[in-house]
C-alpha positions in Angstrom: 242.7 29.2 143.3 240.6 29.6 140.2 238.1 32.4 139.6 235.4 30.5 137.7 233.9 26.9 138.4 231.3 24.9 136.7 228.7 23.7 139.1 227.4 20.1 138.1 225.3 18.0 140.9 224.3 14.4 140.9 221.5 13.7 143.2 222.0 10.4 144.7 218.5 9.4 144.0 218.6 10.0 140.3 222.0 8.7 138.8 221.8 11.7 136.2 224.4 14.7 136.4 222.7 18.2 136.0 224.9 21.0 134.8 223.4 23.7 137.2 225.3 26.8 136.2 228.8 28.6 136.8 230.2 30.6 139.7 232.5 33.6 139.0 234.7 35.3 141.5 233.5 38.7 142.1 235.4 40.3 144.9 235.2 38.3 147.8 232.4 35.9 146.8 231.3 33.9 144.0 228.2 34.8 141.8 226.0 32.1 140.3 224.8 32.1 136.6 222.4 29.3 135.7 222.9 27.1 133.0 219.1 26.2 132.7 215.8 27.3 134.1 215.5 24.7 136.7 218.1 26.6 138.5 216.9 30.3 137.9 216.1 30.6 141.5 220.0 31.0 142.1 220.6 33.3 139.2 222.8 36.2 140.6 223.1 34.7 144.3 226.5 35.0 145.9 228.3 32.6 147.8 231.3 32.3 149.8 232.8 29.4 148.0 231.9 27.0 145.1 230.9 24.1 147.5 228.2 26.3 148.9 226.9 26.9 145.4 226.7 23.2 144.6 224.9 22.5 147.9 222.1 25.4 147.0 222.1 23.7 143.4 221.2 20.4 145.1 218.6 21.8 147.2 217.1 23.6 144.4 216.6 20.5 142.5 215.5 18.5 145.5 212.8 21.1 146.1 211.7 20.9 142.2 211.4 17.2 142.2 209.3 17.3 145.6 207.0 19.8 144.2 206.6 17.7 141.1 206.1 14.6 143.0 203.2 16.6 145.3 201.8 17.6 142.2 201.5 14.1 140.7 200.0 12.9 144.2 197.1 15.3 144.2 196.2 14.4 140.8 195.8 10.6 142.1 192.3 10.4 143.6 190.2 7.6 145.4 188.1 5.5 142.9 185.5 7.8 141.7 186.6 11.0 142.1 188.5 13.5 140.2 191.2 15.8 141.7 192.9 18.6 139.9 192.2 22.1 138.2 189.5 22.7 135.6 185.7 22.9 135.2 185.0 19.5 137.3 183.1 19.5 140.5 184.7 16.5 141.9 182.6 13.9 140.3 184.4 11.2 137.9 183.1 11.6 134.3 185.6 9.2 132.7 186.5 11.7 130.4 190.1 11.0 130.6 190.1 7.2 130.4 191.3 5.5 127.3 188.3 3.1 127.7 185.5 3.0 129.9 185.9 1.3 133.2 184.5 -2.4 133.2 181.1 -2.6 135.0 
């Protein structure tokens, strides 16, 4: 058995491989070192084996994608309303349109 493993994940819905990090054997467990900020939540965590680290990385990217999708959904509003952070009071002002809406 090896002492170090590279953790790469490929979420089924994306078709892209992410290098999540590496796990290094440390006593009876494996310690995770993140390869990018997307996996910082796993930094320093210990896993029983490399497979559980891979599963945690898949959950981490799925949660990140869900948060981004949720943020996009809250930015979409019914016609005539603005939803999102800023100084707006909820009224549509056309400020973010490339051209004014047709009358």
